[in-house]
C-alpha positions as CSV (number, residue, x, y, z in Angstrom):
1,Q,-31.4,-28.7,26.5
2,V,-28.6,-29.9,24.4
3,Q,-25.2,-30.4,25.9
4,L,-21.8,-30.8,24.3
5,V,-18.7,-31.3,26.4
6,E,-15.4,-31.5,24.7
7,S,-12.1,-33.0,26.5
8,G,-8.8,-34.5,25.4
9,G,-7.1,-31.2,24.5
10,G,-3.7,-30.4,25.4
11,L,-0.1,-29.6,24.4
12,V,1.6,-31.6,21.9
13,Q,4.6,-31.8,19.8
14,P,4.8,-31.5,16.1
15,G,4.1,-35.1,14.9
16,G,2.2,-36.2,17.7
17,S,-1.5,-37.2,18.2
18,L,-4.3,-36.3,20.4
19,R,-7.9,-37.7,20.5
20,L,-10.7,-35.4,21.3
21,S,-13.9,-36.6,22.8
22,C,-17.1,-35.0,22.8
23,A,-20.0,-36.3,25.3
24,A,-23.6,-35.3,24.2
25,S,-26.7,-35.1,25.9
26,G,-30.1,-33.6,25.8
27,F,-31.3,-35.1,22.4
28,T,-31.5,-38.2,20.6
29,F,-27.9,-38.7,19.6
30,S,-28.2,-41.3,17.0
31,W,-30.6,-39.2,14.6
32,Y,-28.1,-36.3,14.0
33,V,-24.9,-35.3,12.1
34,M,-22.4,-34.3,14.3
35,S,-19.3,-32.1,13.4
36,W,-16.2,-30.5,14.7
37,Y,-15.0,-27.2,14.1
38,R,-11.9,-25.0,15.3
39,Q,-11.1,-21.6,15.7
40,A,-7.3,-20.4,15.8
41,P,-6.5,-16.8,17.2
42,R,-7.2,-13.9,14.9
43,K,-9.0,-16.5,12.5
44,E,-12.7,-17.5,11.7
45,R,-14.2,-20.5,13.1
46,E,-13.6,-23.4,10.5
47,F,-15.1,-26.6,9.7
48,I,-13.2,-29.6,10.3
49,A,-15.1,-32.7,10.0
50,N,-18.4,-34.3,10.3
51,I,-19.9,-37.6,10.6
52,N,-23.6,-38.9,9.5
53,P,-25.8,-40.4,12.2
54,G,-24.9,-44.0,11.2
55,G,-21.3,-43.3,11.6
56,T,-20.6,-44.5,8.0
57,I,-20.3,-41.5,6.0
58,T,-17.5,-38.7,6.9
59,N,-16.3,-35.2,5.4
60,Y,-13.4,-33.5,5.9
61,A,-11.8,-30.1,5.2
62,D,-8.9,-30.5,2.8
63,S,-6.5,-29.2,5.6
64,V,-7.0,-32.3,7.7
65,K,-7.8,-34.9,5.3
66,G,-5.7,-38.1,5.6
67,R,-4.4,-36.9,9.2
68,F,-7.7,-36.5,11.3
69,T,-10.4,-39.2,11.8
70,I,-13.8,-38.5,13.2
71,S,-15.9,-41.4,14.7
72,R,-18.7,-41.9,17.1
73,D,-20.5,-44.2,19.3
74,N,-24.0,-44.0,19.3
75,T,-24.4,-46.3,22.4
76,K,-22.5,-43.9,24.3
77,N,-23.5,-40.5,22.8
78,M,-19.8,-40.0,22.2
79,V,-18.2,-38.3,19.1
80,Y,-14.5,-38.6,18.7
81,L,-11.8,-36.7,16.5
82,Q,-8.4,-38.5,16.3
83,M,-5.8,-36.4,15.3
84,N,-2.4,-37.7,13.9
85,S,0.6,-36.0,12.4
86,L,-0.1,-32.8,13.9
87,I,1.6,-29.5,13.0
88,P,1.5,-26.1,14.6
89,D,-1.2,-24.6,12.2
90,D,-3.4,-27.0,14.0
91,T,-3.2,-25.0,17.0
92,A,-6.7,-23.8,17.9
93,V,-9.7,-24.3,20.2
94,Y,-11.9,-27.3,18.9
95,Y,-15.4,-27.2,19.2
96,C,-18.2,-30.1,18.9
97,A,-21.1,-29.0,17.1
98,L,-24.6,-30.2,16.5
99,R,-25.1,-27.6,13.6
100,S,-28.9,-28.6,13.0
101,R,-29.7,-27.1,16.6
102,E,-27.1,-24.5,16.4
103,S,-25.5,-26.0,19.3
104,W,-21.8,-25.9,20.4
105,G,-19.6,-27.1,23.0
106,Q,-17.3,-25.0,25.2
107,G,-14.2,-25.9,23.2
108,T,-10.9,-27.7,24.0
109,Q,-7.4,-26.3,23.5
110,V,-5.1,-28.0,21.4
111,T,-1.5,-26.4,21.2
112,V,0.9,-28.0,19.0
113,S,4.7,-26.7,19.7
114,S,7.8,-27.9,20.4
């Protein structure tokens, strides 16, 4: 079955950077669009970014455009989210998702605070 396991979250100061990773298994990874979402306390889960199977087309939410970069390594079944210039509003649980199969990881907490 589909498994998505995120890692790389943590506590970071405003202006700092983090790189999230998502290890995928149980499906043919290179065939699918992969996505990142996040959910802050008391807010709806929101789309952050996605990437096409070949890794050549990416889309971002306006709130993270220019600061976050999604990428993937189809040889390792991994998808990444490089997050730069972090702000407190980026504090949330971040989820890796395979939307076409309605599959989600368990999430990784990112906290931006001084």
